[in-house]
C-alpha positions in Angstrom: -31.2 19.0 -9.0 -34.8 18.8 -7.8 -37.7 20.0 -9.9 -38.4 23.6 -9.0 -42.0 24.6 -10.2 -42.9 27.3 -7.6 -41.4 30.0 -5.6 -41.7 28.0 -2.4 -39.6 25.1 -4.0 -37.0 27.7 -4.9 -36.8 29.2 -1.5 -36.5 25.8 0.1 -33.8 24.7 -2.5 -31.8 27.9 -1.9 -32.2 27.6 1.9 -30.8 24.0 1.8 -27.9 24.9 -0.5 -26.7 27.9 1.4 -26.6 27.4 5.2 -27.4 30.5 7.2 -24.1 32.4 7.9 -23.1 32.1 11.5 -22.4 35.3 13.5 -18.8 36.5 13.1 -16.6 35.2 15.9 -15.8 37.8 18.5 -12.4 39.3 18.1 -9.8 38.3 20.6 -7.1 40.5 22.1 -3.7 40.3 20.5 -0.9 40.7 23.0 2.7 39.7 23.3 4.3 37.9 26.4 4.9 41.3 28.0 1.3 42.3 27.8 1.7 44.8 25.0 0.0 45.1 21.7 1.9 46.2 18.5 0.9 48.0 15.4 2.4 50.1 12.6 0.9 53.4 11.6 1.6 55.3 8.4 1.0 58.8 7.2 2.6 60.5 4.2 6.2 59.2 4.2 6.3 58.6 7.9 6.1 55.1 9.4 5.6 54.5 13.1 6.0 51.3 15.2 3.8 51.5 18.2 3.6 49.4 21.3 0.7 49.9 23.8 0.4 48.5 27.3 -1.5 49.3 30.4 0.1 52.1 32.5 -0.1 55.7 33.6 -0.5 57.4 30.2 3.3 58.0 29.5 4.0 58.5 25.8 7.6 58.0 24.6 8.4 58.7 20.9 12.0 57.8 19.7 13.3 57.7 23.3 12.0 61.2 24.2 8.8 62.3 26.1 5.9 63.3 23.7 6.2 66.9 24.8 9.9 67.0 23.9 9.6 65.2 20.6 6.4 66.9 19.4 6.8 70.4 20.8 3.7 72.0 19.1 0.4 71.6 21.1 -1.4 70.7 17.9 0.8 67.6 17.4 0.3 66.6 21.0 -3.4 67.0 20.6 -3.3 64.7 17.5 -1.6 62.0 19.5 -4.2 62.1 22.3 -7.2 61.9 20.1 -7.5 58.0 20.0 -7.5 57.9 23.8 -10.1 60.7 24.0 -12.4 59.0 21.5 -12.0 55.6 23.3 -12.4 57.1 26.8 -9.1 55.6 28.1 -7.0 58.7 28.8 -4.2 58.0 31.2 -4.7 54.2 31.1 -2.2 53.1 28.6 1.6 53.7 28.1 2.8 54.1 24.6 6.3 53.4 23.2 6.8 54.4 19.6 9.6 54.6 17.1 8.9 56.7 14.0 10.9 57.6 10.9 10.5 59.4 7.7 8.5 62.4 6.7 8.1 65.7 8.7 6.8 66.1 12.2 3.1 66.5 11.0 3.2 63.2 9.1 5.0 61.6 12.0 2.3 62.6 14.4 -0.3 61.3 12.1 1.6 58.0 11.8 1.8 57.6 15.6 -1.9 58.4 15.9 -2.7 55.7 13.3 -0.5 53.2 15.1 -1.9 54.0 18.5 -5.4 53.5 17.2 -4.6 50.1 15.6 -2.7 48.9 18.7 -5.6 49.9 21.0 -8.1 48.0 19.0 -5.8 45.0 19.1 -5.3 45.3 22.8 -9.1 45.8 23.6 -11.3 44.8 20.6 -14.3 46.5 22.2 -12.7 49.9 21.4 -12.7 49.2 17.7 -16.3 50.6 17.0 -15.5 54.0 18.4 -12.0 54.2 16.7 -13.5 53.0 13.4 -16.4 55.5 13.5 -13.9 58.4 14.2 -11.9 57.2 11.1 -8.6 56.5 13.0 -8.2 53.0 11.7 -8.2 54.1 8.0 -4.8 54.8 6.6 -4.7 58.2 4.9 -3.3 57.3 1.5 -2.4 60.9 0.3 1.3 61.2 -0.4 3.3 63.9 -2.2 3.3 63.3 -6.0 6.6 62.7 -7.5 8.5 65.2 -9.7 8.3 64.6 -13.4 11.1 65.3 -15.9 10.5 68.5 -18.0 8.6 70.0 -15.1 9.6 72.4 -12.3 7.7 70.3 -9.8 5.2 67.6 -10.0 3.0 69.5 -12.4 4.2 73.0 -12.5 5.9 73.9 -15.8 8.9 76.1 -16.1 8.1 79.8 -16.8 7.3 80.4 -20.5 9.4 82.9 -22.4 8.2 84.3 -25.6 11.6 85.7 -26.6 
């Protein structure tokens, strides 16, 4: 190691030892041989496998149209959010299989999967989807029931006599 007697010597020694970090390589699109991007989405106990490809905006969930599978308008709105944020409404077809949990959790899982698949298909959309929080997995799940308790934390009713 060289003699370091001044601040300038220290700066030059550190600069020589640690090369300047190069800019991160731009992300490349991830697509299969059929031109689709695949991602899994999770929410509560629901797990969704989602494929995204260019198309007319058709969304198929477990072999059914989105309106037939998710009958409530709120759930349909949840599924459309990633496309609205990324300004690509009607440009991608979605095929999803989802299992576990209830309808609300399944809608959240499909939304998460769509967001991840969109950013894999078109990396430029990542910034908008990440800023909206759609790429983050919501880790909240139902707490398990404990023995000696009525539910996860609720005790049985106390009886004095």
